[in-house]
GUTOR-787319 format. One record per atom (N, C-alpha, C): residue in one letter; x, y, z. Coordinates in steps of 0.05 Angstrom, whole numbers, plus 5000, padded with zeros to 4 digits. Example, Ala and Ser with C-alpha at 12.3 -4.5 7.8 and 13.67 -1.06 7.14 Angstrom:
<nodes>
@type:A	u:5264	v:4886	w:5156;
@type:A	u:5246	v:4910	w:5156;
@type:A	u:5264	v:4934	w:5156;
@type:S	u:5257	v:4955	w:5142;
@type:S	u:5273	v:4979	w:5143;
@type:S	u:5258	v:5001	w:5157;
</nodes>
This chain:
<nodes>
@type:M	u:5455	v:3164	w:2366;
@type:M	u:5440	v:3188	w:2374;
@type:M	u:5439	v:3190	w:2404;
@type:N	u:5443	v:3214	w:2413;
@type:N	u:5441	v:3217	w:2442;
@type:N	u:5412	v:3225	w:2450;
@type:K	u:5408	v:3227	w:2476;
@type:K	u:5380	v:3230	w:2486;
@type:K	u:5369	v:3257	w:2478;
@type:N	u:5385	v:3279	w:2477;
@type:N	u:5375	v:3305	w:2470;
@type:N	u:5366	v:3306	w:2440;
@type:T	u:5381	v:3292	w:2423;
@type:T	u:5374	v:3292	w:2395;
@type:T	u:5347	v:3277	w:2391;
@type:I	u:5343	v:3256	w:2405;
@type:I	u:5318	v:3241	w:2402;
@type:I	u:5295	v:3257	w:2413;
@type:I	u:5299	v:3271	w:2435;
@type:I	u:5277	v:3288	w:2446;
@type:I	u:5271	v:3310	w:2427;
@type:N	u:5291	v:3323	w:2416;
@type:N	u:5286	v:3345	w:2397;
@type:N	u:5271	v:3335	w:2372;
@type:L	u:5279	v:3311	w:2363;
@type:L	u:5265	v:3299	w:2339;
@type:L	u:5236	v:3293	w:2345;
@type:I	u:5231	v:3283	w:2369;
@type:I	u:5203	v:3277	w:2377;
@type:I	u:5187	v:3303	w:2379;
@type:K	u:5199	v:3324	w:2390;
@type:K	u:5185	v:3350	w:2392;
@type:K	u:5179	v:3361	w:2364;
@type:E	u:5197	v:3358	w:2345;
@type:E	u:5192	v:3368	w:2318;
@type:E	u:5169	v:3353	w:2305;
@type:Y	u:5168	v:3327	w:2308;
@type:Y	u:5147	v:3311	w:2297;
@type:Y	u:5120	v:3317	w:2310;
@type:V	u:5119	v:3322	w:2336;
@type:V	u:5094	v:3329	w:2349;
@type:V	u:5085	v:3357	w:2339;
@type:Q	u:5103	v:3376	w:2335;
@type:Q	u:5095	v:3402	w:2325;
@type:Q	u:5085	v:3400	w:2296;
@type:I	u:5097	v:3384	w:2280;
@type:I	u:5087	v:3380	w:2253;
@type:I	u:5060	v:3367	w:2253;
@type:F	u:5056	v:3348	w:2270;
@type:F	u:5029	v:3335	w:2273;
@type:F	u:5008	v:3354	w:2282;
@type:I	u:5014	v:3371	w:2301;
@type:I	u:4995	v:3391	w:2310;
@type:I	u:4989	v:3411	w:2288;
@type:G	u:5009	v:3419	w:2273;
@type:G	u:5004	v:3437	w:2250;
@type:G	u:4986	v:3425	w:2229;
@type:I	u:4990	v:3400	w:2223;
@type:I	u:4973	v:3386	w:2204;
@type:I	u:4944	v:3385	w:2214;
@type:I	u:4940	v:3379	w:2239;
@type:I	u:4914	v:3378	w:2250;
@type:I	u:4900	v:3405	w:2249;
@type:I	u:4914	v:3426	w:2256;
@type:I	u:4902	v:3453	w:2255;
@type:I	u:4896	v:3461	w:2227;
@type:A	u:4914	v:3455	w:2208;
@type:A	u:4908	v:3462	w:2180;
@type:A	u:4884	v:3446	w:2169;
@type:S	u:4882	v:3421	w:2176;
@type:S	u:4859	v:3406	w:2166;
@type:S	u:4833	v:3415	w:2179;
@type:I	u:4833	v:3423	w:2204;
@type:I	u:4809	v:3434	w:2216;
@type:I	u:4801	v:3460	w:2202;
@type:G	u:4821	v:3477	w:2197;
@type:G	u:4815	v:3502	w:2183;
@type:G	u:4803	v:3497	w:2155;
@type:L	u:4813	v:3477	w:2142;
@type:L	u:4804	v:3471	w:2115;
@type:L	u:4775	v:3460	w:2115;
@type:K	u:4771	v:3440	w:2132;
@type:K	u:4745	v:3426	w:2132;
@type:K	u:4723	v:3443	w:2147;
@type:A	u:4731	v:3458	w:2167;
@type:A	u:4711	v:3472	w:2183;
@type:A	u:4707	v:3501	w:2174;
@type:F	u:4725	v:3513	w:2160;
@type:F	u:4723	v:3541	w:2153;
@type:F	u:4723	v:3546	w:2123;
@type:L	u:4743	v:3537	w:2109;
@type:L	u:4746	v:3543	w:2080;
@type:L	u:4724	v:3530	w:2063;
@type:L	u:4721	v:3504	w:2066;
@type:L	u:4703	v:3489	w:2049;
@type:L	u:4673	v:3496	w:2053;
@type:P	u:4664	v:3497	w:2078;
@type:P	u:4635	v:3504	w:2082;
@type:P	u:4628	v:3532	w:2073;
@type:N	u:4646	v:3551	w:2074;
@type:N	u:4641	v:3578	w:2067;
@type:N	u:4647	v:3585	w:2038;
@type:G	u:4658	v:3566	w:2023;
@type:G	u:4663	v:3570	w:1995;
@type:G	u:4688	v:3587	w:1990;
@type:F	u:4706	v:3589	w:2009;
@type:F	u:4731	v:3605	w:2005;
@type:F	u:4751	v:3588	w:1990;
@type:L	u:4769	v:3602	w:1977;
@type:L	u:4792	v:3589	w:1964;
@type:L	u:4817	v:3596	w:1978;
@type:D	u:4837	v:3578	w:1976;
@type:D	u:4863	v:3582	w:1988;
@type:D	u:4883	v:3584	w:1966;
@type:G	u:4907	v:3591	w:1972;
@type:G	u:4927	v:3592	w:1951;
@type:G	u:4943	v:3566	w:1950;
@type:G	u:4959	v:3564	w:1930;
@type:G	u:4977	v:3541	w:1927;
@type:G	u:4963	v:3515	w:1921;
@type:A	u:4975	v:3494	w:1930;
@type:A	u:4965	v:3467	w:1925;
@type:A	u:4937	v:3462	w:1936;
@type:T	u:4932	v:3474	w:1959;
@type:T	u:4905	v:3471	w:1971;
@type:T	u:4884	v:3484	w:1954;
@type:G	u:4890	v:3508	w:1943;
@type:G	u:4870	v:3521	w:1926;
@type:G	u:4865	v:3505	w:1901;
@type:I	u:4886	v:3495	w:1889;
@type:I	u:4883	v:3478	w:1865;
@type:I	u:4866	v:3453	w:1872;
@type:A	u:4871	v:3441	w:1895;
@type:A	u:4856	v:3418	w:1903;
@type:A	u:4827	v:3424	w:1908;
@type:I	u:4821	v:3448	w:1919;
@type:I	u:4793	v:3456	w:1924;
@type:I	u:4779	v:3459	w:1897;
@type:L	u:4792	v:3473	w:1879;
@type:L	u:4780	v:3477	w:1852;
@type:L	u:4775	v:3451	w:1838;
@type:L	u:4795	v:3433	w:1838;
@type:L	u:4791	v:3407	w:1824;
@type:L	u:4770	v:3390	w:1837;
@type:S	u:4769	v:3390	w:1864;
@type:S	u:4749	v:3374	w:1877;
@type:S	u:4720	v:3383	w:1871;
@type:E	u:4717	v:3409	w:1866;
@type:E	u:4690	v:3419	w:1859;
@type:E	u:4683	v:3411	w:1830;
@type:K	u:4703	v:3411	w:1813;
@type:K	u:4697	v:3405	w:1784;
@type:K	u:4695	v:3375	w:1779;
@type:V	u:4712	v:3359	w:1792;
@type:V	u:4714	v:3330	w:1785;
@type:V	u:4697	v:3313	w:1804;
@type:N	u:4688	v:3325	w:1827;
@type:N	u:4672	v:3311	w:1847;
@type:N	u:4686	v:3287	w:1859;
@type:I	u:4712	v:3291	w:1865;
@type:I	u:4728	v:3272	w:1880;
@type:I	u:4735	v:3284	w:1907;
@type:D	u:4738	v:3267	w:1927;
@type:D	u:4744	v:3277	w:1954;
@type:D	u:4770	v:3294	w:1953;
@type:I	u:4769	v:3316	w:1968;
@type:I	u:4791	v:3335	w:1968;
@type:I	u:4817	v:3323	w:1979;
@type:S	u:4815	v:3305	w:1997;
@type:S	u:4839	v:3293	w:2009;
@type:S	u:4855	v:3278	w:1989;
@type:V	u:4842	v:3264	w:1971;
@type:V	u:4855	v:3249	w:1950;
@type:V	u:4869	v:3269	w:1930;
@type:I	u:4854	v:3289	w:1922;
@type:I	u:4865	v:3308	w:1903;
@type:I	u:4888	v:3324	w:1915;
@type:L	u:4886	v:3331	w:1941;
@type:L	u:4908	v:3346	w:1954;
@type:L	u:4934	v:3330	w:1954;
@type:V	u:4932	v:3304	w:1959;
@type:V	u:4956	v:3287	w:1959;
@type:V	u:4967	v:3286	w:1931;
@type:L	u:4950	v:3283	w:1910;
@type:L	u:4960	v:3281	w:1883;
@type:L	u:4972	v:3308	w:1873;
@type:V	u:4960	v:3330	w:1881;
@type:V	u:4971	v:3356	w:1873;
@type:V	u:4997	v:3362	w:1888;
@type:S	u:5001	v:3352	w:1912;
@type:S	u:5025	v:3357	w:1927;
@type:S	u:5049	v:3341	w:1919;
@type:I	u:5045	v:3319	w:1905;
@type:I	u:5067	v:3301	w:1897;
@type:I	u:5088	v:3316	w:1881;
@type:P	u:5081	v:3331	w:1860;
@type:P	u:5102	v:3345	w:1845;
@type:P	u:5118	v:3364	w:1862;
@type:F	u:5105	v:3378	w:1881;
@type:F	u:5120	v:3396	w:1899;
@type:F	u:5139	v:3381	w:1918;
@type:L	u:5131	v:3357	w:1926;
@type:L	u:5148	v:3340	w:1943;
@type:L	u:5173	v:3331	w:1927;
@type:I	u:5169	v:3324	w:1902;
@type:I	u:5191	v:3316	w:1885;
@type:I	u:5210	v:3339	w:1880;
@type:I	u:5199	v:3363	w:1874;
@type:I	u:5216	v:3386	w:1869;
@type:I	u:5232	v:3393	w:1895;
@type:G	u:5218	v:3391	w:1918;
@type:G	u:5231	v:3397	w:1943;
@type:G	u:5254	v:3377	w:1949;
@type:A	u:5249	v:3352	w:1943;
@type:A	u:5270	v:3332	w:1947;
@type:A	u:5295	v:3337	w:1931;
@type:Y	u:5291	v:3344	w:1905;
@type:Y	u:5314	v:3351	w:1888;
@type:Y	u:5328	v:3376	w:1898;
@type:T	u:5313	v:3396	w:1907;
@type:T	u:5325	v:3421	w:1917;
@type:T	u:5341	v:3416	w:1942;
@type:I	u:5331	v:3401	w:1960;
@type:I	u:5346	v:3395	w:1985;
@type:I	u:5371	v:3379	w:1979;
@type:Q	u:5369	v:3360	w:1961;
@type:Q	u:5393	v:3344	w:1955;
@type:Q	u:5415	v:3361	w:1943;
@type:K	u:5408	v:3380	w:1926;
@type:K	u:5429	v:3398	w:1915;
@type:K	u:5441	v:3416	w:1936;
@type:G	u:5425	v:3424	w:1956;
@type:G	u:5435	v:3441	w:1977;
@type:G	u:5455	v:3428	w:1996;
@type:F	u:5452	v:3402	w:1999;
@type:F	u:5470	v:3387	w:2017;
@type:F	u:5491	v:3372	w:2001;
</nodes>
């Protein structure tokens, strides 16, 4: 790997990290306290955490696993 590739890779990881931080702040500071629902895996996790009384972070990881598996198979077929 050359220097530009490594720098671009680091920039991508920093941007992903910032996106995760902003999304988690929005979830914990806005959606949950106000009783709003979101779509997709986050919405499913919010609903399940209210019904089962388990921390939303655990449920969000569990709900996301099938989507990660489907994404991995889709990407492998594309390449």
